[in-house]
C-alpha positions as a printed Julia matrix, in Angstrom:
380×3 Matrix{Float64}:
 109.59   80.46  23.65
 110.27   80.4   20.14
 109.26   83.15  17.74
 106.16   82.79  16.08
 105.37   83.69  12.33
 102.62   86.41  12.34
 100.86   88.84  10.47
 102.28   92.71  10.22
 100.95   95.67   8.78
 103.43   97.4    6.97
 102.99  101.32   6.61
 105.46  104.21   5.68
 106.87  105.94   8.56
 105.19  109.28   7.18
 102.07  107.88   7.64
 102.41  106.63  11.26
 100.71  109.21  12.9
  97.73  109.0   10.7
  97.67  105.1   11.04
  97.18  105.77  15.19
  94.68  108.43  14.5
  92.63  105.78  12.5
  93.33  103.1   15.31
  91.93  105.56  18.11
  88.86  106.29  15.8
  87.59  102.77  14.94
  89.31  100.39  17.7
  89.78  102.42  20.74
  88.58   99.49  22.8
  90.17   96.61  20.82
  93.74   95.29  20.69
  94.52   95.59  17.05
  98.23   95.68  17.59
  99.61   92.73  19.52
 101.53   93.62  22.43
 103.37   90.36  22.67
 105.48   91.28  19.91
 108.13   94.02  19.21
 107.22   97.03  16.6
 109.85   96.76  13.87
 111.0    99.61  12.14
 113.03   99.73   8.57
 114.65  102.47   6.72
 111.17  104.32   5.85
 108.8   101.59   6.97
 107.1   100.42  10.21
 105.82   96.92  10.94
 103.15   96.73  13.51
 102.24   93.02  14.46
  98.76   92.01  14.52
  96.59   90.04  16.68
  94.97   86.93  15.64
  91.45   87.83  15.12
  90.73   87.76  11.72
  87.7    89.59  11.64
  89.31   92.76  13.25
  92.09   92.46  10.7
  89.66   92.62   8.06
  87.75   95.27   9.81
  91.12   97.49  10.07
  91.84   96.95   6.34
  88.7    98.07   5.19
  89.03  101.07   7.64
  92.1   102.23   6.13
  91.92  100.79   2.54
  91.49  104.36   1.0
  93.28  106.41   3.71
  96.93  105.52   3.6
  99.09  102.96   1.76
  99.75   99.58   3.51
 100.78   96.15   2.94
  99.63   92.83   5.24
 102.69   90.68   5.43
 103.83   87.28   6.99
 106.9    86.83   8.99
 108.74   85.65  12.1
 108.08   88.09  15.03
 110.34   89.04  17.69
 108.92   88.62  21.45
 108.54   91.66  23.25
 110.61   91.45  26.56
 108.33   93.99  28.27
 104.76   92.17  27.26
 103.41   90.86  30.44
 100.38   88.54  29.92
  97.09   89.35  31.17
  95.35   85.95  31.4
  96.52   82.39  31.5
  95.18   81.9   27.92
  97.86   84.42  26.82
 100.63   82.4   28.68
  99.37   78.89  27.5
  97.87   79.26  24.27
 101.01   78.08  22.09
 101.63   75.4   25.06
  98.17   73.63  25.39
  95.52   72.45  22.57
  92.17   73.64  22.09
  90.63   70.63  23.86
  92.67   71.93  27.1
  92.57   75.79  26.63
  88.73   75.55  26.72
  88.86   73.87  30.19
  91.39   76.08  31.81
  89.79   77.29  35.16
  88.46   81.02  35.2
  89.2    81.69  38.7
  91.3    80.72  41.72
  91.85   81.63  45.01
  94.94   83.56  46.49
  95.84   83.6   49.89
  99.16   85.44  50.34
 101.74   83.52  48.38
  99.36   80.19  47.78
  96.71   79.78  44.9
  94.12   77.16  45.24
  92.71   75.96  42.2
  90.02   73.71  41.18
  89.98   71.88  38.03
  86.21   71.11  37.79
  85.95   70.85  33.95
  88.95   68.01  34.07
  87.0    65.31  35.89
  85.88   63.39  32.73
  89.14   63.55  30.49
  91.73   60.85  29.97
  93.77   60.73  33.15
  97.21   60.06  31.35
  97.94   63.66  30.34
  95.94   65.6   33.07
  98.68   65.75  35.62
 101.26   67.36  33.09
  98.48   69.69  31.88
  97.53   70.68  35.73
 101.11   71.29  36.57
 101.62   73.85  32.98
  98.56   75.79  34.3
  99.74   75.88  37.96
 103.04   77.49  36.42
 101.11   79.75  34.49
  99.48   80.92  37.61
 102.69   81.55  39.6
 103.91   83.32  36.17
 101.02   85.65  36.1
 100.76   86.35  39.64
 104.1    87.85  41.1
 103.35   87.34  44.64
 102.54   83.69  44.45
 105.26   81.04  44.5
 102.99   77.85  45.34
  99.71   76.04  43.98
  97.7    73.52  45.21
  94.87   71.88  43.72
  91.54   71.51  45.59
  90.83   67.8   46.08
  87.75   67.71  48.27
  84.97   69.65  49.81
  85.24   71.08  53.43
  85.22   68.03  55.75
  85.36   67.03  59.53
  85.27   68.78  62.6
  88.22   70.85  61.77
  86.54   72.03  58.61
  89.6    71.3   56.18
  89.77   70.16  52.62
  92.28   67.88  50.86
  94.78   69.67  48.83
  97.4    68.22  46.4
 100.58   70.36  45.71
 101.24   70.89  42.28
 104.16   73.68  41.79
 106.36   75.92  43.41
 107.46   76.06  47.04
 106.03   72.91  49.04
 104.88   75.18  51.84
 101.21   75.32  53.05
 101.76   78.05  55.54
 101.0    81.6   54.4
 100.39   85.21  55.3
  97.27   86.74  53.92
  96.32   90.34  54.21
  92.57   91.41  54.23
  91.22   94.93  54.98
  94.2    96.18  56.63
  94.49   92.91  58.65
  97.36   90.41  58.82
  96.22   86.55  59.03
  98.83   83.5   59.29
  97.31   80.5   58.6
  98.06   77.05  56.95
  95.77   76.18  53.89
  96.15   72.34  54.71
  95.44   72.43  58.04
  92.98   75.18  58.91
  89.97   76.46  57.25
  89.99   79.87  55.55
  88.27   81.27  52.55
  88.93   84.52  50.78
  85.39   84.38  49.33
  83.86   85.78  52.31
  85.78   89.24  52.14
  83.06   91.35  51.68
  81.11   89.43  54.11
  83.31   89.79  56.86
  83.68   93.46  55.85
  80.0    93.96  56.11
  79.75   92.54  59.5
  82.86   94.52  60.87
  81.13   97.86  59.61
  77.79   96.83  61.3
  76.61   99.36  63.8
  78.4    97.68  66.74
  78.0    99.4   70.05
  81.4   100.43  72.11
  81.93   97.64  74.74
  79.57   95.04  73.42
  80.35   91.6   74.35
  80.56   89.48  70.97
  81.03   85.74  70.82
  82.38   84.07  67.5
  81.65   80.46  67.9
  83.56   79.11  64.85
  86.48   81.41  64.95
  89.04   79.76  62.82
  92.21   81.87  62.61
  90.16   84.87  63.34
  89.02   86.6   60.3
  85.48   87.96  61.66
  86.87   88.8   65.26
  90.0    90.34  64.26
  88.3    92.66  61.64
  85.72   93.68  64.3
  88.08   94.19  67.09
  90.2    96.2   64.76
  87.61   98.71  64.0
  85.32   98.64  67.35
  86.22   98.64  71.19
  84.42   95.46  71.89
  84.65   92.37  73.73
  85.18   89.19  71.7
  85.25   85.63  72.85
  86.56   83.55  70.07
  86.12   79.76  70.09
  87.47   76.96  67.7
  87.84   73.26  68.0
  90.94   73.23  65.98
  94.04   73.45  67.92
  96.18   74.56  65.3
  93.44   77.14  64.2
  93.31   78.43  67.73
  97.25   78.82  67.87
  97.01   80.85  64.68
  94.08   82.93  66.18
  96.43   83.79  69.18
  99.13   84.72  66.79
  96.82   86.65  64.72
  95.55   88.31  67.59
  99.05   89.74  68.31
  99.87   90.53  64.85
  97.11   93.2   64.34
  96.75   96.54  66.28
  93.33   95.97  67.91
  90.96   98.62  69.53
  89.02   95.82  71.11
  90.04   92.57  73.51
  89.87   89.05  71.68
  89.84   86.33  74.09
  90.46   83.14  72.36
  89.47   79.43  73.21
  90.18   76.06  72.05
  87.08   73.99  72.85
  84.11   72.17  71.43
  81.37   74.81  71.88
  78.7    72.09  73.1
  80.8    72.03  76.39
  79.16   75.51  77.13
  75.85   73.34  77.64
  77.37   71.71  80.5
  75.91   73.03  83.86
  79.04   73.29  85.81
  81.2    74.64  83.24
  83.1    77.72  84.58
  83.19   79.44  81.13
  79.43   78.71  80.52
  78.68   80.47  84.0
  81.03   83.41  83.04
  79.06   84.22  79.5
  75.59   83.05  80.28
  73.33   85.43  78.96
  76.01   88.13  78.42
  76.1    88.17  74.79
  74.92   91.25  72.62
  76.1    89.77  69.33
  76.9    86.01  68.36
  78.39   85.19  64.91
  77.86   81.59  63.87
  79.72   81.13  60.37
  79.58   77.08  60.12
  77.04   77.01  57.11
  77.22   73.16  57.04
  75.77   72.69  60.65
  75.51   76.1   62.59
  71.84   75.46  63.1
  72.89   72.76  65.26
  74.3    74.69  67.42
  71.69   77.35  68.06
  71.0    75.82  71.63
  74.57   77.12  72.55
  73.59   80.55  71.34
  70.64   80.78  73.1
  72.6    79.93  76.45
  74.98   82.76  75.72
  72.56   85.73  74.4
  71.16   88.2   76.57
  67.5    87.3   77.36
  66.58   91.05  76.61
  67.66   90.6   73.12
  70.81   90.42  71.05
  71.95   89.88  67.19
  72.4    86.62  65.63
  74.75   86.31  62.51
  73.93   82.84  61.36
  75.04   81.17  58.09
  73.44   78.32  56.44
  73.46   76.24  53.18
  70.26   75.94  51.76
  68.25   74.55  48.72
  67.39   76.37  45.89
  64.88   77.89  45.05
  63.86   80.16  47.71
  66.79   79.65  49.76
  66.41   82.58  51.62
  62.8    81.67  52.68
  63.79   78.29  53.71
  66.54   79.63  55.75
  64.3    82.09  57.82
  61.77   79.18  58.18
  64.52   76.96  59.91
  66.16   79.71  62.27
  62.6    80.4   63.12
  61.44   76.77  64.18
  64.9    75.91  65.82
  64.86   79.03  67.89
  61.02   78.16  68.89
  62.53   75.0   70.55
  64.26   76.77  72.93
  61.54   79.21  73.62
  63.41   82.09  71.77
  61.91   84.17  68.67
  63.03   86.55  65.99
  62.21   90.14  67.24
  63.49   91.74  63.99
  65.14   90.73  60.91
  67.97   93.07  60.04
  69.18   91.07  56.96
  68.67   88.07  54.72
  70.52   87.41  51.75
  72.35   84.99  49.74
  76.22   85.6   50.25
  76.93   83.23  47.3
  75.99   80.24  45.45
  77.57   77.28  46.89
  76.63   74.7   44.41
  74.07   74.22  41.53
  71.73   72.94  44.15
  72.14   75.31  47.08
  73.21   78.73  48.16
  75.29   79.95  51.26
  72.36   82.41  53.19
  73.16   84.58  55.97
  70.51   85.53  58.17
  71.0    88.81  60.56
  68.32   88.99  63.35
  67.67   90.37  66.74
  66.56   87.47  69.0
  64.69   87.45  72.32
  63.79   85.09  74.94
  60.12   84.38  75.47
  59.39   84.67  79.07
  57.14   81.94  80.38
């Protein structure tokens, strides 16, 4: 990167201590001195590189005008080799025009060595230079995050039975497999071929820290690579039956069970859980009305599998954790109404609502909602 011409404040060395006292008094929480460039010293003077905010510079001048002699000069600055940029803007402000700087994504997901970024604001722009701009941003993401060596762009929403999204490789090492650490657990996965979101980190922690009894039978109906199951079994001596229809997710689930030291036991299955409705299914007979707790983290369509949950849950009552996408406004109320109405079809009802809340905003029109409820079979 070329050296830049910027403004410096020039003061005498003997006034250095007084200058810092004035900075601490008037600018304690503001970056007046630009850390990107070196402080330069002469025989009897010091040059401090200033930031780009002219209002702050004027305020600085007004605060020291009658206190110490100074001079504002413009000259080429020397880059500070120890400077570490804190934002994508810091890295890209000299590489992108203002038009594109305003559109830099404010956030992106990091899974181990892989970052996944969405360029929502780029959709209506001229497509010719967009690819180059995206690659520059991807390069900056790698530069900013020392453990990231690969960047993918999110190209679609989650879709299909395997709950995967289209990703496009942008920069770095072209490898979609990664290892991700969360809550003292390790998960190996493929971001292109399995579903995983780091955005449910607090939700997984919440569920794993529930008041779970020893030796509970827990069924995770849409387990993926095991984030809910493994975090629960890490902390509790329980028996968890974990299902996923995606064969690759199932393979990673098995591997992740081995990777983590667990208090409980996890029994993984690669199957369509609708098969548990078949009368002569051996696994159905083993698990029928045995579950103390069921997790249904498939917000797109979990409600369509309530019949499976009703087959597996203890008739005397058990805890259901079900996730749904519901329209705004009143998304929590709508989620509860849907669960109550669907349970009634199978002669079950909600005995107690333990929790009902918005996990996150999913889109401008809908929220992701979780309902934790004790459900019970209504004897005929």
